[in-house]
VOTIBA-77606 format. One record per residue (C-alpha): residue number from 1; y, z, x. Coordinates in steps of 0.2 Angstrom, whole numbers, plus 5000, padded with zeros to 4 digits. Layout:
REM residues N
nr, c2, c3, c1
NUM, Y, Z, X
...
REM end
This chain:
REM residues 334
nr, c2, c3, c1
1, 4917, 4845, 5051
2, 4931, 4835, 5045
3, 4949, 4841, 5042
4, 4947, 4843, 5023
5, 4931, 4854, 5025
6, 4940, 4864, 5039
7, 4955, 4868, 5028
8, 4943, 4872, 5013
9, 4933, 4884, 5024
10, 4950, 4892, 5030
11, 4956, 4894, 5012
12, 4939, 4903, 5007
13, 4942, 4916, 5021
14, 4960, 4920, 5017
15, 4956, 4935, 5006
16, 4946, 4944, 5019
17, 4956, 4956, 5030
18, 4946, 4954, 5046
19, 4949, 4935, 5047
20, 4964, 4927, 5054
21, 4980, 4932, 5063
22, 4986, 4948, 5055
23, 5003, 4948, 5047
24, 5010, 4960, 5034
25, 4998, 4958, 5019
26, 4992, 4941, 5027
27, 5008, 4933, 5021
28, 5016, 4918, 5030
29, 5024, 4922, 5048
30, 5041, 4914, 5049
31, 5054, 4921, 5061
32, 5069, 4913, 5051
33, 5075, 4925, 5038
34, 5084, 4910, 5029
35, 5067, 4905, 5023
36, 5063, 4920, 5013
37, 5070, 4931, 4999
38, 5061, 4947, 5006
39, 5059, 4949, 5025
40, 5045, 4960, 5031
41, 5050, 4967, 5048
42, 5042, 4978, 5061
43, 5054, 4989, 5071
44, 5043, 4996, 5086
45, 5055, 5010, 5091
46, 5051, 5027, 5098
47, 5066, 5033, 5108
48, 5077, 5040, 5094
49, 5069, 5056, 5092
50, 5065, 5064, 5109
51, 5059, 5081, 5102
52, 5043, 5074, 5094
53, 5028, 5065, 5100
54, 5029, 5046, 5104
55, 5019, 5031, 5098
56, 5030, 5028, 5083
57, 5033, 5011, 5090
58, 5014, 5007, 5087
59, 5016, 5009, 5068
60, 5021, 4991, 5064
61, 5005, 4984, 5072
62, 4994, 4998, 5063
63, 5002, 4993, 5046
64, 4999, 4975, 5049
65, 4981, 4979, 5053
66, 4977, 4989, 5037
67, 4988, 4978, 5025
68, 4977, 4963, 5026
69, 4964, 4970, 5013
70, 4977, 4976, 5000
71, 4976, 4967, 4984
72, 4993, 4958, 4981
73, 4995, 4959, 4962
74, 5006, 4973, 4955
75, 4997, 4980, 4939
76, 5012, 4990, 4933
77, 5024, 4976, 4934
78, 5012, 4962, 4929
79, 5017, 4951, 4944
80, 5011, 4945, 4960
81, 5026, 4948, 4971
82, 5022, 4933, 4983
83, 5023, 4922, 4968
84, 5039, 4929, 4961
85, 5048, 4928, 4978
86, 5047, 4920, 4995
87, 5040, 4934, 5006
88, 5038, 4931, 5024
89, 5033, 4942, 5039
90, 5048, 4938, 5051
91, 5041, 4948, 5066
92, 5047, 4963, 5076
93, 5064, 4967, 5082
94, 5065, 4963, 5100
95, 5069, 4979, 5110
96, 5069, 4976, 5128
97, 5078, 4993, 5132
98, 5064, 5002, 5123
99, 5067, 5019, 5131
100, 5086, 5019, 5129
101, 5089, 5023, 5111
102, 5107, 5019, 5110
103, 5105, 5001, 5117
104, 5091, 4999, 5105
105, 5101, 5004, 5090
106, 5113, 4990, 5094
107, 5099, 4977, 5095
108, 5092, 4983, 5078
109, 5109, 4981, 5070
110, 5111, 4964, 5078
111, 5094, 4959, 5071
112, 5098, 4964, 5054
113, 5115, 4956, 5054
114, 5105, 4940, 5055
115, 5095, 4945, 5040
116, 5110, 4950, 5030
117, 5119, 4933, 5035
118, 5103, 4924, 5029
119, 5103, 4933, 5012
120, 5086, 4940, 5014
121, 5082, 4958, 5009
122, 5072, 4967, 5022
123, 5057, 4979, 5020
124, 5053, 4987, 5037
125, 5041, 4998, 5046
126, 5048, 5008, 5060
127, 5048, 5016, 5072
128, 5057, 5033, 5071
129, 5071, 5037, 5059
130, 5085, 5032, 5070
131, 5081, 5014, 5065
132, 5089, 5017, 5047
133, 5107, 5019, 5054
134, 5109, 5002, 5061
135, 5100, 4994, 5047
136, 5112, 5001, 5035
137, 5127, 4996, 5046
138, 5121, 4978, 5045
139, 5117, 4977, 5026
140, 5131, 4988, 5019
141, 5150, 4990, 5021
142, 5165, 4979, 5022
143, 5157, 4965, 5032
144, 5140, 4964, 5024
145, 5135, 4949, 5013
146, 5121, 4959, 5005
147, 5132, 4971, 4996
148, 5147, 4959, 4995
149, 5157, 4971, 5006
150, 5153, 4987, 4996
151, 5145, 5003, 5002
152, 5127, 5006, 4996
153, 5119, 5021, 4988
154, 5105, 5028, 4998
155, 5088, 5036, 4992
156, 5081, 5046, 5006
157, 5064, 5053, 5005
158, 5061, 5066, 5019
159, 5056, 5083, 5024
160, 5073, 5084, 5033
161, 5091, 5079, 5030
162, 5095, 5069, 5046
163, 5113, 5072, 5044
164, 5118, 5082, 5059
165, 5137, 5083, 5062
166, 5138, 5099, 5073
167, 5130, 5092, 5088
168, 5135, 5076, 5098
169, 5118, 5070, 5103
170, 5100, 5074, 5101
171, 5092, 5075, 5118
172, 5104, 5062, 5124
173, 5103, 5050, 5109
174, 5119, 5049, 5100
175, 5113, 5038, 5086
176, 5097, 5047, 5084
177, 5085, 5051, 5070
178, 5095, 5067, 5067
179, 5112, 5059, 5065
180, 5110, 5042, 5056
181, 5113, 5050, 5038
182, 5130, 5057, 5044
183, 5137, 5042, 5054
184, 5133, 5029, 5041
185, 5144, 5040, 5028
186, 5158, 5043, 5040
187, 5158, 5024, 5045
188, 5159, 5019, 5027
189, 5142, 5011, 5024
190, 5134, 5024, 5013
191, 5142, 5032, 4998
192, 5135, 5050, 4998
193, 5142, 5053, 4980
194, 5130, 5040, 4973
195, 5115, 5045, 4985
196, 5100, 5057, 4984
197, 5090, 5065, 4997
198, 5073, 5071, 4991
199, 5058, 5081, 4998
200, 5066, 5093, 5010
201, 5055, 5108, 5014
202, 5050, 5120, 5027
203, 5060, 5132, 5037
204, 5077, 5125, 5043
205, 5085, 5129, 5060
206, 5099, 5138, 5050
207, 5096, 5143, 5031
208, 5109, 5136, 5019
209, 5115, 5144, 5002
210, 5119, 5128, 4993
211, 5103, 5118, 4992
212, 5109, 5105, 4979
213, 5123, 5096, 4989
214, 5125, 5093, 5007
215, 5142, 5095, 5015
216, 5144, 5076, 5016
217, 5141, 5075, 4997
218, 5122, 5069, 4995
219, 5113, 5076, 4980
220, 5098, 5086, 4987
221, 5082, 5088, 4978
222, 5072, 5099, 4989
223, 5053, 5099, 4987
224, 5053, 5116, 4978
225, 5066, 5109, 4965
226, 5056, 5093, 4963
227, 5040, 5103, 4959
228, 5051, 5113, 4946
229, 5060, 5099, 4937
230, 5046, 5086, 4938
231, 5045, 5067, 4940
232, 5054, 5062, 4925
233, 5069, 5073, 4928
234, 5070, 5067, 4946
235, 5070, 5049, 4941
236, 5084, 5053, 4928
237, 5095, 5061, 4942
238, 5092, 5046, 4954
239, 5096, 5033, 4941
240, 5111, 5042, 4935
241, 5117, 5045, 4952
242, 5114, 5027, 4959
243, 5120, 5018, 4943
244, 5124, 5000, 4947
245, 5127, 5002, 4966
246, 5117, 4992, 4978
247, 5103, 5004, 4983
248, 5094, 5006, 5000
249, 5078, 5016, 5001
250, 5072, 5025, 5017
251, 5055, 5034, 5017
252, 5051, 5046, 5031
253, 5032, 5049, 5029
254, 5034, 5068, 5033
255, 5040, 5069, 5015
256, 5022, 5067, 5010
257, 5010, 5082, 5010
258, 5000, 5082, 5027
259, 4985, 5079, 5016
260, 4992, 5061, 5012
261, 5001, 5058, 5029
262, 4994, 5068, 5044
263, 5000, 5056, 5057
264, 5019, 5059, 5056
265, 5031, 5065, 5069
266, 5038, 5080, 5061
267, 5024, 5088, 5051
268, 5029, 5103, 5040
269, 5013, 5113, 5038
270, 5010, 5127, 5024
271, 5025, 5121, 5014
272, 5018, 5108, 5000
273, 5025, 5091, 5001
274, 5026, 5077, 4988
275, 5009, 5069, 4985
276, 5006, 5050, 4986
277, 5003, 5049, 4967
278, 5020, 5057, 4963
279, 5029, 5044, 4975
280, 5021, 5029, 4965
281, 5028, 5036, 4949
282, 5045, 5039, 4956
283, 5045, 5021, 4963
284, 5040, 5014, 4946
285, 5055, 5024, 4939
286, 5067, 5014, 4950
287, 5063, 4997, 4942
288, 5078, 4987, 4938
289, 5089, 4995, 4951
290, 5098, 4983, 4963
291, 5087, 4987, 4978
292, 5094, 4978, 4994
293, 5080, 4984, 5006
294, 5070, 4998, 5012
295, 5061, 5006, 5027
296, 5046, 5017, 5031
297, 5047, 5028, 5046
298, 5040, 5041, 5058
299, 5021, 5036, 5058
300, 5011, 5040, 5074
301, 4995, 5029, 5072
302, 4987, 5038, 5087
303, 4987, 5054, 5077
304, 4979, 5046, 5061
305, 4962, 5051, 5054
306, 4947, 5039, 5055
307, 4951, 5032, 5038
308, 4969, 5027, 5043
309, 4976, 5036, 5028
310, 4994, 5038, 5034
311, 4994, 5019, 5039
312, 4987, 5015, 5022
313, 5000, 5025, 5012
314, 5014, 5018, 5023
315, 5007, 5000, 5018
316, 5006, 5005, 5000
317, 5024, 5011, 5000
318, 5030, 4995, 5009
319, 5021, 4985, 4995
320, 5030, 4995, 4981
321, 5047, 4992, 4989
322, 5043, 4973, 4991
323, 5037, 4973, 4973
324, 5053, 4981, 4966
325, 5064, 4968, 4974
326, 5052, 4954, 4969
327, 5052, 4960, 4951
328, 5071, 4959, 4951
329, 5071, 4942, 4958
330, 5057, 4937, 4945
331, 5068, 4943, 4931
332, 5084, 4934, 4938
333, 5075, 4917, 4938
334, 5068, 4918, 4920
REM end
């Protein structure tokens, strides 16, 4: 077999998910964020939420594995994101102090500062929800290149608000999965007056009377309100709130109903969650907003069903995030 035939046979195998070294969506692996517009990142981190089961650090590998078979054209936008933007898998954040959350948080922030300096927009798979705080600190605020020194708006899908201010740590973790939505506000990286938290449900530790706004200023759309007002009104609220702000999206998979995401770290049984088909429509309603990045968190692959439905929905959400950013890049180049 000569070199030309070897390369031809390799090219014929590229579409098949079981062949080759797995990357996110079988895209190019290149650790240099300067070589891409959109950086796909794994954040294998599990020590930021000690009150739940572990194994969230296995999610990046699980999503890489299932993403190889996913078709890469976006029917709704009429684009192939990989043709509209340079999209590379830049690998995993190195976390040698894996079991010590507050050291890992610093390593995550340092990694994403490299991404920010390179001008790439990251779409990441965690990991528990403590990863979002350091990512936001790297991408938004006075020293960030991505937002040109501005704060960002936050669209936060979750069954829980993660904005604890009344406790100093979460089982020893000070920058935990329960604190990030608060300290990124107080440290001037997120503008809560332009941000929305959607999908909260279940019984809280302490019931609240005001279910529309958090003490920090986030607009809350609990699951019950979402089901009452519907998708179109929800999109209207988000777009009016965000306006022209740079927007970061974080998606905790427990926002989804357990039927669509059984393998998550904080299941909320009995109380209906958002369905995957509703999430897709919300994402399509964000088209044209200045999205600077996103993450998907809190998946536990060892709890998934035999069809890997949680990993597949995580992968599909990652694709939608990348497609939104690539669509903006495509329009900017026309």
